[in-house]
N, C-alpha and C positions, 0 to 999 in steps of 0.2 A: 740504168737511167733513173729509176726510182731512188736508188741509194744516193746518187749525186744530188737529186732534188732535195733529199732529206738533209744533206750536208749544207746546201745553200740556205734552206729555210728550216732550221731546227725549231721544234716545238718549245714554246716559252710558257712558263707558269706566271700569270699575272698576280701581283701581290695586292690583295684587297686592302682598301682603306680601312684602318682600324675602326673608325666610326661606323662605316657601312657594315662591317662584319658584326659589330655589336648590335646594330639595328636588326640585322637578319636573325640573330639569336633571340632577340627580344620578341620579334614577330612570331618566330617558331614556337617559343615557349608559351606565348599567349594563345596560339592556336591549339596547342596540346591541352592547356587548361580548359579552354572552351569545350573541346571535344570530350574531355573527361567528365565535365559537368553533365553533358547530355547522355553519356553512357553509364552514369553512376547508378548503381543498384539501389532502388528505392528502399529496399529492406535494410540496407546498411546505414541509411540516413538516421540521424538522431533528431529528436524533437525537444525543443526548449520550451519550458513553461514555468509558471510560478511554482509548480510542484517539483521542479528539478529536471535534470537531463536524464533521459532514459532511452533504452533501445525499444523500438516498437514492439518487439516480441517479448519484452520484459525479461530478457535472459540475464538474470543477475544471480551470481552464486556467492555464498558467504559461509565461511566456516566459523560458526559461533564457538567452537571448542578451542580453536587455536587463536581466535581473535584476529584473523587476517582477512582483510576485505578484498574480494575479488571483483567487485563491481567496477566497471571501467566507465568513467565519465568521459564522453567524447569531447566535451567542452575543454577538458584539460589538454587534449591532444591537438584539437584544431585551432586553439587560440581564442575561441569565442568567449565572451563573458558569461560565466556560469550564473545560474539563478541565485539570488541571495539566500534561498532556502536549501541549496545544495550543501551537503556535508563538506566542510572545508578542513577537517582535521581527522586524526586517527583515534579519537577518543571513543572507545567502544563501551564505556561504562554505562550501566543501566540507570535510568532516571525513575522518578516516582510515577511518571505517566508513560504508558506504553500503548501504541496503536497496533491493532491487529486486523488482518483481513485474510480470508480463505477463498480458495476456488475449489469447486466440486466436480466430480466425475460421476457418471451413471453406472450403477451396478444392478444386479438381479436382471430384470428385463429392461433396464434403462430408466425405470421410473423411480428408483431409489437413489439417493445421493450418498456419496462417500467423499471423504477428504482427499483432495488431490495435490493441494499446495497450500502452504501457510506462510505468511510474512508478518514479521513484527518490526516496529520501528521505535526507537527511543524518542522521548519527548524533546521539547525545546531546551536548549541550554544557552543562556546569554543571547536570546532572540535568534538563535541559529538552529537549523535542523540537527537533531541527533542522528547518528548513523543507523543504518540497517543492522539490527542485532541478530536477526534470524530469518532465514529464507530457505525453505526446503520443499522439494517435491516429495509426495508421500505415496507409498505403495499400499493400496487398500488390502484388507484381508480377503475380500471377495474379488472375483475376476471382474475387470472393467469391461463393460460392453458398449459404453458410450463415453468418449473422452470430452464431448461437448466443447470441442476446440474453438468454435466460433465465439463462444462466450468465455470459457475458462482459459483459452490459450495453451492448454495442455495437449501434448502430442504423445504418441506411444513411446517415442525415444526418451521422453523426459522421465518416464517411470521405470525404465529398464534397470537403472542403478539407483533408484530412489530408496530412501530409508523406509523401514517398516513402520507401521502405524504406532505400535507401543513406544518405540524410541522417540518419535516426534512428539507424541502425546506427553511423555514424561518431561521432555525438555521444555515444551511450551508451558506446562504446569509450573515448572520451576521459575520461568521467566516472568510470568504474570502474577505469581503469588505475592499478596500484600501490596500490590500496585494498582493504581487507577488504570482501568482498561478502556481504551477509546476505540470505537468502530461504528459500523453501520449495520443494523440488524444483527447484533452480536449473539442473539439467541441461536441463530442458525449456525454461526461459527463454533460456538461452544457445544452445541448439539453434535456437530460433526466430529469434534474433538473428544466427545464424551467427558466433558469437564464442566464444572460449575465455578461460579465466581461470586463473591459477595456483592449483593445488590447495591450497597452503598458505594462500591468502588467501580460501578459500571457507568460509563458516559457514552450513551448510545445516541448517535445523531438522528436515528429514525424515531426516537421517542422524546427528544427534547422539545418541550412545549412550543417555544418560539419558532421551531422549524416545521411545525405541523401546519397543515392546511385543512380547515374544517374538521379538525380532530384526526385527520389521517396523515400518515407519514409520507414524505416525498422521497423519490429515488435519489441516491447519492449524486448521480450525475446532474440532476436538476438543482440540488443544493449547491454543488460546486459551481455551476454556471451562474446562478442567481447571486450567491454571496461572495464567492471567490473570483468570479469572472474568468473561469478556466473551463476547458473542455476535457472530460475524461470519458472512458468507456466507449470510445468511438471504435467499434469493432471488438477485438479480443480484449478482455479485461486484464488489467495488471494489478495484482494484489498490493504491490508496493505503492503504486500510484493511488489506489483507493485508500490505503492506510494513511498516506500523506494528506489526502484531501480531508479525511475524517479528523485527523489530528489538527489540521489548520482550522477547520470549522470549530473545533473545541477551543483551541487557543484564542481565537478571535472573540469568543464568548465566555472565556474561562471565569472571569470575575463574577458575572451574573449567574453563570451556571452553578458554580460552587456555592454561591449564596442561596440559590433555590434548593440545593441538596441539603444544606444545613438547616434551612427553614423546615423542610419536609421531615428531616430527622427529629427536630425538636417537637414538631406536631405529633409524630408517631410516639415519641417518648411520653408526652403529656397524656395521650389517649391510653397508654398502657398504665399510667399511674392512677387514672380515674377508676375508682372502685365501683362496680355495679351495685345498685341498691339490692339489699338482701331481701329475699322473699320470706315471709313468715313460715316457720316450720308447721307441718301438719298438726302437730300436737298443740302448739300455741294457738293456731287458728281455731281448733276445736274448743279450747278453753274460752277464747274470746266469744265464740258463737254461743256457748252455753251461758256465759254471763249476760249476754244481750237478751237471751230468751227468758232468763230468770227475772230480769228487770221488767 
């Protein structure tokens, strides 16, 4: 009976209208896109700012020896418009101006600092950002007892295959030699690197007179907010981000800054040329005194 009924009323497959089918696909794809936005991992999102596009964890690797950039700019892949300060070419040549920033970890009992990461950026070329020229995690000589992740952004896994301190120190010394070095509180970075740099070639945003308030230096994040209108150091610090902020602060004031450096240099040279008044020798003073007594 069932077989006869099947023969009388065979199942038929209705042919969907092409327009209806297309509409269903469109609605389905929109639904998937909306759900993917809600389920997106916040840690994988990129942040766009005047300082460039970067990963929140600031996970950028760069091989300065081979000259190959491993930094992945999300704006290039998602089609969004990149910041005008984002590197747009593969020119890794060094410029006369280099910005540097370091992050520290705790050693000894946690109260002593050691270099954990160092980043260097080339200066502006034709009003565009130079590329990241060096970025390395550093394995301190002493055992790390505090990674200071909340500020440094450094985690134990970052230092497992990090380069040793002497290797990084030597490379940084080569990169900054004979160049203007820009940064914020550079004495701390140079101290951690056990390096010195010519005073005339230092451009420290924590010491530049117009950036001071009542003779005291401001935090880099405050300078960035007030002068650049950008937010940095919200949570874990990114040395690349900080170096870019310091470089931009310098470039916006470069003309006046360099003039003040030249004026200071001239003043110091004049002071050196001035010969102090000679004090009379003891013998001559005795003769003068005897002459006065005799008269």
